[in-house]
C-alpha positions in Angstrom: 106.1 98.3 105.6 106.9 95.0 107.4 108.1 93.6 104.1 110.6 96.4 103.6 111.8 95.9 107.2 112.3 92.1 106.9 114.0 92.3 103.5 116.2 95.3 104.0 116.6 96.0 107.7 116.1 92.9 109.8 119.0 90.4 110.5 116.5 87.6 110.2 117.2 87.0 106.5 120.8 88.3 106.3 123.5 86.1 104.7 125.0 85.3 108.1 126.3 81.7 107.8 125.5 80.9 111.5 121.8 81.7 111.1 120.9 78.6 109.1 119.4 78.3 105.7 117.7 81.5 104.6 114.8 79.5 103.1 113.8 78.1 106.5 114.1 81.2 108.7 111.1 82.8 110.4 110.2 84.5 113.6 106.9 85.1 115.5 106.8 88.6 114.1 107.4 87.5 110.5 104.8 84.8 110.8 102.3 87.2 112.3 102.8 89.7 109.6 102.2 87.1 107.0 98.9 86.2 108.7 97.9 89.9 108.4 98.8 89.7 104.7 96.8 86.5 104.2 93.8 88.2 105.8 94.2 91.2 103.4 94.3 88.8 100.4 91.3 86.9 101.6 89.3 90.1 102.1 90.4 91.7 98.9 89.8 88.4 96.9 86.3 88.2 98.5 85.4 91.7 97.3 86.8 91.1 93.8 84.7 87.9 93.5 81.6 89.5 95.1 81.7 92.5 92.7 83.2 90.6 89.7 84.1 91.9 87.2 83.7 95.6 88.3 86.7 95.6 90.6 88.9 93.6 88.2 88.9 90.8 85.8 90.3 87.3 86.0 93.9 88.6 86.2 93.0 90.1 89.6 91.5 86.8 90.8 94.6 84.9 89.7 96.9 87.5 91.3 95.2 87.4 94.6 94.6 83.6 94.7 98.2 82.8 93.8 99.5 85.3 96.3 97.2 84.0 99.0 98.4 80.4 98.5 102.0 81.5 98.7 101.6 83.7 101.7 99.5 81.1 103.6 102.0 78.3 102.9 104.9 80.5 104.0 103.1 81.5 107.1 102.0 78.0 108.1 105.3 76.2 107.3 107.9 79.0 107.9 109.5 78.1 104.5 110.5 80.8 102.0 109.4 83.7 104.1 112.2 85.9 102.6 110.9 85.4 99.1 107.4 85.9 100.2 108.4 89.2 101.7 110.3 90.2 98.6 107.1 89.6 96.5 104.9 91.4 99.1 107.0 94.6 98.7 105.3 94.9 95.3 102.1 95.7 97.2 103.5 99.1 98.2 102.2 100.2 94.8 98.6 99.4 95.8 97.8 102.7 97.6 98.9 104.7 94.5 96.6 102.5 92.3 93.8 103.0 94.7 94.3 106.8 94.8 94.3 106.8 91.0 90.8 105.1 91.1 89.6 107.8 93.5 90.9 110.6 91.4 89.3 109.1 88.3 86.0 108.6 90.1 86.1 112.2 91.4 86.4 113.4 87.8 90.0 114.6 88.3 91.6 113.0 85.3 92.8 116.3 84.0 94.3 117.4 87.3 98.0 117.8 88.3 97.4 115.3 91.1 96.3 112.6 88.5 99.3 113.3 86.4 101.7 113.2 89.3 100.0 110.0 90.6 100.6 108.4 87.2 104.3 109.3 87.2 104.8 108.1 90.7 103.0 104.8 89.9 105.2 104.3 86.9 108.5 104.7 88.8 107.2 102.8 91.9 106.0 100.0 89.7 109.3 99.8 88.0 111.2 99.6 91.2 108.9 97.4 93.3 107.5 95.1 90.6 110.2 94.9 88.0 113.7 95.6 89.5 112.9 93.9 92.8 111.7 90.8 91.0 114.9 90.7 89.1 116.7 90.8 92.4 114.5 88.0 93.8 115.3 85.7 90.8 119.0 86.6 91.3 118.8 85.8 95.0 117.0 82.5 94.3 119.7 81.6 91.8 122.5 82.4 94.3 120.7 80.3 97.0 119.4 77.5 94.8 121.0 74.9 97.0 118.9 76.1 99.8 115.8 76.4 97.7 116.3 72.8 96.7 116.1 71.7 100.3 112.5 73.1 100.7 109.6 70.8 100.5 108.5 70.2 96.9 105.3 72.4 97.2 107.3 75.2 98.8 109.9 75.0 96.1 107.2 75.1 93.5 105.7 78.2 95.0 109.1 79.9 95.4 109.8 79.3 91.7 106.5 79.5 90.0 104.6 82.2 91.9 107.2 85.0 91.2 107.3 84.0 87.5 103.5 84.2 87.2 103.4 87.5 89.0 106.3 88.8 87.0 104.5 88.1 83.8 101.4 89.9 85.1 103.5 92.8 86.4 105.2 93.2 83.0 101.8 93.2 81.3 100.4 95.8 83.7 103.6 97.9 83.5 103.3 98.0 79.7 99.7 99.4 80.2 101.0 101.9 82.7 103.7 103.0 80.3 101.3 103.4 77.4 98.9 105.3 79.6 101.5 107.6 80.9 102.9 108.2 77.4 99.4 109.0 76.2 98.7 111.3 79.1 102.0 113.2 78.8 101.4 113.6 75.0 98.0 115.2 75.6 99.6 117.7 78.1 102.1 119.0 75.5 
């Protein structure tokens, strides 16, 4: 929720010229919220490694590790927080994914709730993990002169992490699409 607030509602990252470079803006609240996110990624990554591979394969380890590095860097330096929050919006799909696991574990694969959950995941994933990433790349392009002023590691994170996560998101989206198509075909 904080990601949505900072990206779409807060003036912290608006394009106001008097506010300084967008790549270096931060606040106590934005830094604190990134700390909470870092804690989440540490806890989740720990569980994934502890129960490996039952909670997810290597792609989950890579996703969480790359995300943790980017979130921690942004939190500790104040650099690139806008882009970090744009990427964190994609985590709004996680409760739907978790609910799907619960429905599956409860033996409800044939229920309307499972079908509705799949359709919601498909559209939420498309918006939060495909369209928003396209907007992020567009924003980076428009503000490339500001991105170039970041420290080299921060610049690397701002450019490489979204690309890596986008590739993973596209692969997962393709699986979601095939699964939804298969499920809808069975229902008709």
